[in-house]
Kinemage of the C-alpha trace (Angstrom):
@kinemage 1
@onewidth
@group {chain A} dominant
@subgroup {mainchain}
@vectorlist {calphas} color= white
{ca met a 1} P -5.012 0.643 -34.146
{ca thr a 2} L -2.879 0.082 -30.879
{ca ser a 3} L -5.408 -1.382 -28.146
{ca arg a 4} L -5.387 -0.129 -24.667
{ca val a 5} L -6.052 -1.370 -21.494
{ca val a 6} L -6.926 0.594 -18.634
{ca ile a 7} L -6.706 -0.632 -15.286
{ca val a 8} L -8.365 1.598 -12.532
{ca gly a 9} L -6.390 0.650 -9.437
{ca ser a 10} L -2.860 0.947 -8.626
{ca ser a 11} L -2.355 -1.563 -5.664
{ca val a 12} L -1.332 -5.261 -6.028
{ca ala a 13} L -4.171 -6.314 -8.004
{ca gly a 14} L -3.764 -3.539 -10.758
{ca val a 15} L -0.210 -3.998 -10.773
{ca arg a 16} L -0.094 -7.734 -10.967
{ca thr a 17} L -2.504 -7.459 -13.716
{ca ala a 18} L -0.447 -4.825 -15.697
{ca gln a 19} L 2.661 -6.889 -15.485
{ca ala a 20} L 0.893 -10.200 -16.233
{ca leu a 21} L -0.409 -8.633 -19.405
{ca arg a 22} L 3.129 -8.037 -20.653
{ca ser a 23} L 4.318 -11.268 -19.510
{ca gln a 24} L 1.828 -13.324 -21.211
{ca gly a 25} L 2.399 -11.255 -24.472
{ca tyr a 26} L 0.127 -8.115 -24.667
{ca asp a 27} L 1.549 -5.653 -27.132
{ca gly a 28} L -0.888 -3.006 -26.783
{ca glu a 29} L -1.044 0.093 -24.467
{ca val a 30} L -0.981 -0.757 -20.373
{ca val a 31} L -2.507 2.203 -18.387
{ca leu a 32} L -2.199 2.043 -14.609
{ca val a 33} L -4.392 4.619 -12.934
{ca gly a 34} L -3.912 5.373 -9.345
{ca glu a 35} L -6.138 7.888 -7.070
{ca glu a 36} L -2.738 8.461 -4.435
{ca thr a 37} L -0.129 10.292 -5.371
{ca ala a 38} L 2.709 7.483 -4.018
{ca leu a 39} L 4.121 4.989 -6.137
{ca pro a 40} L 2.210 1.823 -6.086
{ca tyr a 41} L 2.989 0.176 -2.953
{ca asp a 42} L 2.393 -3.248 -0.872
{ca lys a 43} L -0.430 -3.366 1.644
{ca pro a 44} L 0.397 -6.316 4.346
{ca pro a 45} L 3.223 -4.234 5.630
{ca leu a 46} L 1.347 -1.381 6.815
{ca ser a 47} L 0.702 -3.549 9.887
{ca lys a 48} L 3.481 -5.088 10.240
{ca ala a 49} L 6.886 -4.252 8.709
{ca leu a 50} L 6.384 -0.402 8.111
{ca leu a 51} L 4.441 0.347 11.148
{ca ala a 52} L 7.399 -1.271 13.263
{ca gly a 53} L 9.661 0.687 11.234
{ca thr a 54} L 11.868 -2.443 10.249
{ca thr a 55} L 11.451 -1.484 6.478
{ca asp a 56} L 10.647 1.654 4.482
{ca ile a 57} L 8.424 2.855 2.260
{ca ala a 58} L 11.484 1.936 -0.844
{ca gly a 59} L 10.794 -1.788 0.925
{ca val a 60} L 6.889 -1.882 0.373
{ca thr a 61} L 7.033 -0.484 -3.055
{ca leu a 62} L 5.396 -2.590 -5.516
{ca leu a 63} L 5.994 -0.805 -8.835
{ca thr a 64} L 8.948 1.685 -9.422
{ca gly a 65} L 9.359 4.555 -12.222
{ca asp a 66} L 11.867 2.927 -14.363
{ca ala a 67} L 10.388 -0.488 -13.834
{ca ala a 68} L 6.916 0.743 -15.292
{ca ala a 69} L 8.863 1.854 -18.171
{ca ala a 70} L 11.051 -1.077 -19.022
{ca asp a 71} L 7.762 -3.149 -18.933
{ca arg a 72} L 5.917 -0.015 -21.385
{ca ile a 73} L 3.132 0.498 -18.217
{ca glu a 74} L 1.960 4.237 -17.880
{ca leu a 75} L 1.339 5.225 -14.663
{ca his a 76} L -1.544 7.983 -14.205
{ca leu a 77} L -1.145 8.556 -10.299
{ca gly a 78} L -2.832 11.306 -8.008
{ca his a 79} L -5.974 10.510 -10.793
{ca arg a 80} L -9.444 9.740 -9.123
{ca ala a 81} L -11.576 7.717 -10.954
{ca thr a 82} L -15.408 9.231 -10.851
{ca ala a 83} L -17.285 6.975 -13.393
{ca val a 84} L -17.405 4.513 -16.241
{ca asp a 85} L -19.299 5.382 -19.626
{ca val a 86} L -19.754 2.099 -20.758
{ca ala a 87} L -21.184 2.618 -24.280
{ca ala a 88} L -18.301 5.157 -25.277
{ca ser a 89} L -15.726 2.829 -23.697
{ca gln a 90} L -13.958 5.441 -21.249
{ca val a 91} L -13.267 6.088 -17.833
{ca glu a 92} L -13.994 9.684 -16.386
{ca phe a 93} L -12.021 11.441 -13.794
{ca ala a 94} L -12.868 14.354 -11.207
{ca glu a 95} L -10.409 16.631 -12.791
{ca asp a 96} L -8.786 15.447 -16.146
{ca glu a 97} L -10.167 14.109 -19.581
{ca pro a 98} L -11.822 11.006 -19.786
{ca leu a 99} L -9.576 8.104 -20.574
{ca his a 100} L -10.624 5.384 -23.623
{ca tyr a 101} L -10.174 1.697 -23.192
{ca asp a 102} L -10.376 -1.073 -25.354
{ca his a 103} L -10.698 -2.918 -22.032
{ca leu a 104} L -11.076 -1.930 -18.727
{ca val a 105} L -9.735 -3.624 -15.308
{ca val a 106} L -11.525 -2.360 -12.206
{ca ala a 107} L -8.632 -2.850 -9.202
{ca thr a 108} L -10.244 -0.010 -6.989
{ca gly a 109} L -9.678 -2.516 -3.785
{ca ala a 110} L -11.296 -1.787 -0.526
{ca ser a 111} L -11.203 1.096 2.237
{ca ala a 112} L -11.286 0.555 6.122
{ca arg a 113} L -14.781 0.976 7.103
{ca pro a 114} L -14.808 4.319 8.732
{ca ser a 115} L -14.924 4.753 12.526
{ca pro a 116} L -18.207 5.507 13.806
{ca trp a 117} L -16.601 7.234 16.595
{ca gly a 118} L -14.991 9.795 14.197
{ca gln a 119} L -11.325 10.321 13.039
{ca arg a 120} L -10.347 13.062 14.691
{ca pro a 121} L -6.406 13.158 15.915
{ca gly a 122} L -5.531 10.118 17.802
{ca ile a 123} L -8.346 8.010 16.019
{ca his a 124} L -6.660 6.002 13.124
{ca val a 125} L -7.880 3.221 10.504
{ca leu a 126} L -5.496 1.744 8.661
{ca arg a 127} L -5.462 0.885 4.959
{ca thr a 128} L -3.321 3.146 3.103
{ca leu a 129} L 0.270 4.640 3.462
{ca glu a 130} L -0.801 7.951 4.971
{ca asp a 131} L -2.915 6.132 7.477
{ca cys a 132} L 0.572 4.238 8.602
{ca leu a 133} L 2.740 6.868 8.670
{ca arg a 134} L 0.109 9.078 10.794
{ca leu a 135} L -0.158 5.759 12.958
{ca arg a 136} L 3.638 5.272 13.490
{ca ala a 137} L 3.972 8.894 14.510
{ca asp a 138} L 1.317 8.329 17.314
{ca leu a 139} L 3.107 4.954 18.409
{ca val a 140} L 6.520 5.845 18.437
{ca ser a 141} L 5.532 8.698 21.122
{ca gly a 142} L 4.703 5.886 23.381
{ca gly a 143} L 1.864 5.577 25.491
{ca arg a 144} L -1.567 3.412 25.675
{ca leu a 145} L -2.822 2.105 22.673
{ca val a 146} L -6.553 0.522 22.129
{ca val a 147} L -7.538 -1.491 19.233
{ca val a 148} L -11.058 -1.863 18.475
{ca gly a 149} L -11.483 -5.054 16.332
{ca gly a 150} L -9.840 -8.266 17.197
{ca gly a 151} L -9.530 -9.530 13.371
{ca phe a 152} L -6.420 -9.935 11.226
{ca ile a 153} L -5.528 -6.241 11.174
{ca gly a 154} L -6.536 -5.586 14.849
{ca ala a 155} L -4.439 -8.247 15.640
{ca glu a 156} L -1.458 -7.396 13.716
{ca val a 157} L -1.430 -3.828 14.777
{ca ala a 158} L -1.395 -4.864 18.645
{ca ser a 159} L 1.254 -7.311 17.913
{ca thr a 160} L 3.349 -4.645 15.945
{ca ala a 161} L 2.558 -1.827 19.011
{ca arg a 162} L 4.020 -4.630 21.783
{ca thr a 163} L 7.320 -4.611 19.848
{ca leu a 164} L 7.603 -1.035 20.031
{ca gly a 165} L 6.730 -0.961 23.891
{ca gln a 166} L 3.196 0.310 23.807
{ca gln a 167} L 0.591 -0.802 26.310
{ca val a 168} L -1.961 -2.555 24.336
{ca ala a 169} L -5.615 -3.690 24.626
{ca ile a 170} L -7.864 -5.129 22.013
{ca ile a 171} L -11.526 -4.508 22.209
{ca asp a 172} L -14.009 -6.201 20.314
{ca pro a 173} L -17.752 -7.365 20.765
{ca val a 174} L -17.442 -11.022 19.554
{ca gln a 175} L -17.002 -13.301 22.599
{ca val a 176} L -13.898 -14.979 20.865
{ca pro a 177} L -11.562 -13.686 18.342
{ca met a 178} L -11.124 -14.874 14.738
{ca ser a 179} L -14.163 -17.301 15.613
{ca arg a 180} L -15.568 -16.336 12.185
{ca val a 181} L -13.335 -17.900 9.774
{ca leu a 182} L -12.159 -20.912 12.661
{ca asp a 183} L -13.819 -21.997 15.845
{ca glu a 184} L -14.313 -21.036 19.440
{ca glu a 185} L -11.599 -23.420 20.906
{ca ile a 186} L -8.890 -22.224 18.311
{ca gly a 187} L -10.447 -18.315 18.810
{ca gly a 188} L -9.620 -18.976 22.394
{ca trp a 189} L -5.918 -20.140 21.824
{ca phe a 190} L -5.641 -16.373 20.166
{ca val a 191} L -6.891 -14.845 23.395
{ca asp a 192} L -4.125 -16.788 25.251
{ca leu a 193} L -1.719 -15.637 22.477
{ca his a 194} L -2.404 -11.883 23.051
{ca arg a 195} L -2.080 -12.153 26.830
{ca arg a 196} L 0.953 -14.213 26.894
{ca his a 197} L 2.267 -11.104 24.988
{ca gly a 198} L 0.980 -8.566 27.193
{ca val a 199} L -2.069 -7.509 25.759
{ca arg a 200} L -5.264 -6.649 27.728
{ca thr a 201} L -8.264 -8.299 25.875
{ca arg a 202} L -11.818 -7.098 26.493
{ca phe a 203} L -13.905 -9.653 24.376
{ca gly a 204} L -17.703 -9.667 24.673
{ca val a 205} L -18.114 -6.275 24.810
{ca gly a 206} L -18.456 -3.186 22.666
{ca val a 207} L -17.593 0.439 22.541
{ca glu a 208} L -20.244 3.255 22.996
{ca arg a 209} L -18.427 6.342 22.587
{ca ile a 210} L -14.865 7.599 22.386
{ca ala a 211} L -14.220 11.292 23.995
{ca gly a 212} L -11.279 13.179 24.041
{ca glu a 213} L -8.405 13.644 21.791
{ca arg a 214} L -5.049 12.733 21.164
{ca gly a 215} L -3.277 11.315 24.280
{ca asn a 216} L -6.250 11.719 26.426
{ca leu a 217} L -9.025 9.562 25.024
{ca glu a 218} L -11.987 7.661 27.187
{ca leu a 219} L -13.679 4.607 25.623
{ca ser a 220} L -16.952 4.467 27.118
{ca leu a 221} L -18.097 0.282 26.640
{ca thr a 222} L -21.471 -1.347 26.470
{ca asp a 223} L -20.862 -2.843 30.020
{ca gly a 224} L -20.733 0.579 31.743
{ca ser a 225} L -17.175 0.567 32.068
{ca ile a 226} L -14.372 3.004 30.895
{ca val a 227} L -10.932 2.420 28.888
{ca glu a 228} L -8.423 5.380 28.896
{ca ala a 229} L -6.062 5.423 25.991
{ca asp a 230} L -3.667 7.600 24.004
{ca thr a 231} L -4.262 6.132 20.347
{ca val a 232} L -7.185 4.310 19.335
{ca val a 233} L -6.932 2.029 16.088
{ca val a 234} L -10.434 1.264 14.862
{ca gly a 235} L -10.237 -2.109 12.670
{ca ile a 236} L -13.927 -3.177 12.194
{ca gly a 237} L -13.725 -4.282 8.281
{ca ala a 238} L -13.310 -2.933 5.078
{ca val a 239} L -15.834 -2.012 2.284
{ca pro a 240} L -15.475 -2.378 -1.332
{ca asn a 241} L -14.623 0.841 -3.539
{ca asp a 242} L -17.347 0.339 -5.605
{ca gly a 243} L -19.293 3.510 -5.246
{ca trp a 244} L -17.495 5.258 -8.366
{ca leu a 245} L -19.274 2.634 -10.988
{ca met a 246} L -22.985 3.043 -9.635
{ca ser a 247} L -23.912 5.490 -12.115
{ca ser a 248} L -22.143 3.192 -15.117
{ca gly a 249} L -24.936 0.688 -15.522
{ca leu a 250} L -22.836 -2.240 -14.547
{ca val a 251} L -24.131 -4.745 -11.852
{ca val a 252} L -22.565 -3.205 -8.164
{ca asp a 253} L -23.455 -5.606 -5.193
{ca asp a 254} L -20.672 -5.635 -2.710
{ca gly a 255} L -18.710 -5.135 -5.250
{ca leu a 256} L -18.645 -5.378 -9.180
{ca val a 257} L -20.582 -8.316 -9.695
{ca cys a 258} L -18.815 -10.499 -12.502
{ca asp a 259} L -19.242 -13.923 -13.997
{ca glu a 260} L -16.918 -16.794 -13.475
{ca tyr a 261} L -14.315 -15.324 -16.031
{ca cys a 262} L -14.128 -12.031 -13.749
{ca arg a 263} L -15.816 -10.116 -16.419
{ca ala a 264} L -18.624 -7.693 -15.463
{ca val a 265} L -22.011 -9.434 -16.244
{ca thr a 266} L -23.150 -6.723 -18.221
{ca ser a 267} L -19.909 -6.006 -20.088
{ca glu a 268} L -17.854 -8.655 -21.888
{ca asn a 269} L -14.693 -5.580 -22.002
{ca val a 270} L -14.875 -4.869 -18.290
{ca tyr a 271} L -13.073 -7.007 -15.779
{ca ala a 272} L -12.502 -6.846 -12.103
{ca val a 273} L -9.724 -8.276 -9.733
{ca gly a 274} L -8.860 -7.850 -6.156
{ca asp a 275} L -10.929 -6.587 -3.258
{ca val a 276} L -13.369 -5.158 -5.535
{ca ser a 277} L -14.370 -8.052 -7.474
{ca arg a 278} L -17.494 -10.162 -6.907
{ca trp a 279} L -17.264 -12.978 -9.153
{ca phe a 280} L -19.370 -16.449 -9.754
{ca his a 281} L -17.071 -19.153 -8.319
{ca arg a 282} L -18.201 -22.015 -10.067
{ca gly a 283} L -17.147 -24.787 -7.633
{ca arg a 284} L -18.627 -22.975 -4.738
{ca gly a 285} L -21.773 -22.437 -7.114
{ca thr a 286} L -22.031 -18.712 -5.511
{ca ala a 287} L -21.001 -14.981 -6.182
{ca thr a 288} L -17.490 -14.476 -3.803
{ca arg a 289} L -15.477 -11.706 -2.759
{ca val a 290} L -12.268 -11.965 -1.226
{ca glu a 291} L -10.156 -9.552 0.302
{ca his a 292} L -6.507 -11.002 0.582
{ca trp a 293} L -3.355 -10.626 -1.198
{ca thr a 294} L -2.866 -13.883 -2.856
{ca asn a 295} L -6.306 -13.785 -4.571
{ca ala a 296} L -5.529 -10.437 -6.058
{ca val a 297} L -1.914 -11.984 -7.276
{ca asp a 298} L -3.884 -14.973 -8.875
{ca gln a 299} L -6.885 -13.560 -10.168
{ca ala a 300} L -4.740 -10.518 -11.979
{ca ser a 301} L -3.163 -13.425 -13.477
{ca cys a 302} L -6.673 -15.004 -14.701
{ca val a 303} L -7.808 -11.897 -15.996
{ca ala a 304} L -4.812 -10.968 -18.023
{ca his a 305} L -4.924 -14.433 -19.615
{ca asn a 306} L -8.715 -13.960 -20.579
{ca ile a 307} L -8.130 -10.638 -22.162
{ca leu a 308} L -5.364 -12.020 -24.257
{ca his a 309} L -7.291 -15.238 -25.236
{ca pro a 310} L -11.206 -14.214 -25.485
{ca asp a 311} L -11.593 -17.557 -27.317
{ca asp a 312} L -9.729 -19.567 -24.609
{ca leu a 313} L -11.121 -18.198 -21.414
{ca arg a 314} L -10.316 -19.574 -17.989
{ca cys a 315} L -12.720 -19.915 -14.917
{ca tyr a 316} L -11.370 -18.284 -11.879
{ca glu a 317} L -11.691 -21.289 -9.229
{ca pro a 318} L -9.001 -20.403 -6.556
{ca val a 319} L -7.918 -22.373 -3.566
{ca gly a 320} L -8.075 -19.478 -1.016
{ca tyr a 321} L -4.830 -19.057 0.672
{ca val a 322} L -4.769 -15.885 3.254
{ca trp a 323} L -1.854 -15.269 6.341
{ca ser a 324} L -1.196 -13.330 9.117
{ca asp a 325} L 1.650 -12.135 11.698
{ca gln a 326} L 0.402 -12.260 15.317
{ca his a 327} L 3.422 -11.971 17.975
{ca asp a 328} L 5.578 -15.396 17.554
{ca trp a 329} L 2.877 -17.177 15.392
{ca lys a 330} L 2.726 -17.172 11.516
{ca ile a 331} L -1.077 -18.447 10.976
{ca gln a 332} L -1.801 -19.396 7.217
{ca leu a 333} L -5.502 -20.365 6.341
{ca cys a 334} L -5.829 -22.191 3.146
{ca gly a 335} L -9.751 -23.408 1.556
{ca gln a 336} L -12.744 -22.897 3.478
{ca thr a 337} L -12.248 -22.855 7.139
{ca asn a 338} L -15.731 -21.911 8.342
{ca his a 339} L -17.612 -25.085 8.206
{ca leu a 340} L -19.675 -26.028 10.948
{ca gly a 341} L -18.116 -28.715 13.228
{ca ala a 342} L -14.947 -28.689 15.109
{ca pro a 343} L -11.813 -29.298 13.097
{ca leu a 344} L -9.209 -32.075 13.519
{ca ile a 345} L -6.257 -30.881 15.517
{ca ile a 346} L -2.753 -32.124 14.280
{ca gly a 347} L 0.324 -31.193 16.378
{ca asp a 348} L 0.469 -29.529 19.846
{ca arg a 349} L 0.843 -25.800 20.312
{ca leu a 350} L 1.987 -25.994 23.823
{ca ser a 351} L 5.115 -28.331 23.243
{ca asp a 352} L 6.255 -26.845 20.028
{ca asn a 353} L 4.313 -23.781 19.440
{ca arg a 354} L 2.632 -25.406 15.856
{ca phe a 355} L -0.165 -26.968 14.923
{ca thr a 356} L -2.660 -27.441 12.162
{ca ala a 357} L -6.525 -27.478 12.053
{ca leu a 358} L -8.001 -29.741 9.394
{ca tyr a 359} L -11.677 -28.726 8.352
{ca ser a 360} L -14.389 -31.224 6.896
{ca asp a 361} L -16.400 -30.694 3.940
{ca gly a 362} L -18.968 -32.542 5.615
{ca ala a 363} L -18.473 -35.683 3.750
{ca gln a 364} L -14.760 -36.837 4.833
{ca gly a 365} L -13.207 -34.581 2.360
{ca leu a 366} L -10.889 -31.588 3.356
{ca ser a 367} L -12.334 -28.278 2.799
{ca gly a 368} L -9.739 -26.125 4.669
{ca ala a 369} L -6.870 -26.150 7.039
{ca ala a 370} L -5.440 -23.970 9.398
{ca val a 371} L -1.477 -24.080 10.125
{ca val a 372} L 0.128 -22.262 12.742
{ca asn a 373} L 4.506 -22.057 12.343
{ca trp a 374} L 4.312 -25.407 10.161
{ca pro a 375} L 5.610 -24.733 6.709
{ca arg a 376} L 5.597 -28.566 5.535
{ca ala a 377} L 2.160 -29.112 7.085
{ca leu a 378} L 0.973 -26.043 4.783
{ca ile a 379} L 2.426 -27.417 1.706
{ca glu a 380} L 0.957 -30.472 2.254
{ca cys a 381} L -2.752 -29.115 3.042
{ca arg a 382} L -2.629 -26.749 -0.044
{ca arg a 383} L -1.403 -29.742 -2.296
{ca ala a 384} L -4.238 -31.563 -0.463
{ca leu a 385} L -6.900 -28.987 -1.521
{ca gln a 386} L -5.726 -28.866 -5.294
{ca ala a 387} L -5.790 -32.795 -5.510
{ca gly a 388} L -9.247 -32.916 -3.795
{ca asn a 389} L -7.904 -35.472 -1.272
{ca asp a 390} L -9.818 -36.999 1.718
{ca leu a 391} L -9.393 -35.876 5.503
{ca gly a 392} L -8.028 -38.983 6.237
{ca ser a 393} L -5.008 -39.182 3.724
{ca val a 394} L -4.195 -35.696 5.024
{ca arg a 395} L -4.478 -36.460 8.674
{ca gly a 396} L -2.091 -39.780 8.019
{ca arg a 397} L 0.873 -37.632 6.019
{ca leu a 398} L 0.781 -35.031 9.094
{ca glu a 399} L 0.787 -37.807 11.493
{ca arg a 400} L 3.911 -38.853 9.881
{ca leu a 401} L 5.608 -35.533 9.910
{ca thr a 402} L 4.772 -35.274 13.437
{ca asn a 403} L 6.218 -38.451 14.246
{ca pro a 404} L 8.858 -39.396 11.704
{ca pro a 405} L 10.174 -42.563 11.467
{ca asp a 406} L 13.787 -43.122 13.039
{ca asn a 407} L 16.369 -43.451 10.525
{ca ala a 408} L 17.205 -47.203 10.958
{ca ala a 409} L 13.431 -47.739 10.183
{ca thr a 410} L 13.786 -45.369 7.290
{ca arg a 411} L 16.755 -47.739 5.951
{ca ser a 412} L 14.896 -51.081 6.437
{ca thr a 413} L 12.303 -49.886 4.099
């Protein structure tokens, strides 16, 4: 009897799992289930190229119908999974017959944290294709945009809106943006970045109330001031789409809890990938959930291998990587950058608009790096993290990139 892998979730984690199964030699049925009716699409462009109008829906499509057919991937789009019957090995749906699986991959991702001030016309969150198209329709009409939340999504939307000619303001109760993942000094540089590009910033103050409708919105802030807007985007984080698993008997705690092989801890034929996966990271010794594109792609490959090779399981121990495009900065983070202590800065952002911040693990080892507009430095840092290099050696290599020897000196060595 032919075996079947059912993948619930049709964004990058689900699509890459299906493709990895085929590329690694799986010959059974692969069924990719998605709640949305649209063809699987990529999420990062929603706050950048697609929102800006520099690409279209075809440009963000991850898997066409023809490509799915060529890889023998069955697409079940527009189907909302509501539960898993682990004992019967089947997924249940709102309006469809249950679907049997031999292996189940949960790839349902995360949703935008809902706006606590409602989501009536003019107030947006950004997580889906429909969210992006509705927001773009408001932005191209012009006017004043207020972004609530200064993290990656909020900052990218603000940057894109400036390219569309919007008046933009960012509001966040955090005193310094990006300080949760970097540090306060570098976070201050992000404030400068926004201001240089014409974005008004209000950090260290929160939003209490939003009144009005599209084109005539008023935000009441915690310092008693009022900010007017035509459009508001609420970017205050994301929550894993794990509610449909609550009745399954699987362990759910800020995502589907998995072992170091990305298998659900109570069911060896259920796996999780992407934003919804909370797996045991053996190198860190703790459960980890990561909401980044690269993690979803890397985890998908690992899960495909473990489904195909149950006697040769691979632990999933990635070196984290995430990027963000904000104004004229490409920010790339690798490893862990949220340790205590000031980072070591290599380069000069004021002279050539690029730098690298190196973060220590507390014992002279490199734990992570933040790289801005410096591709060669990023390559060095990622290699160093993979190899477990010490901070001093990485510093030396980057300083040589900053001040390379002249040609004569190079020829004489």
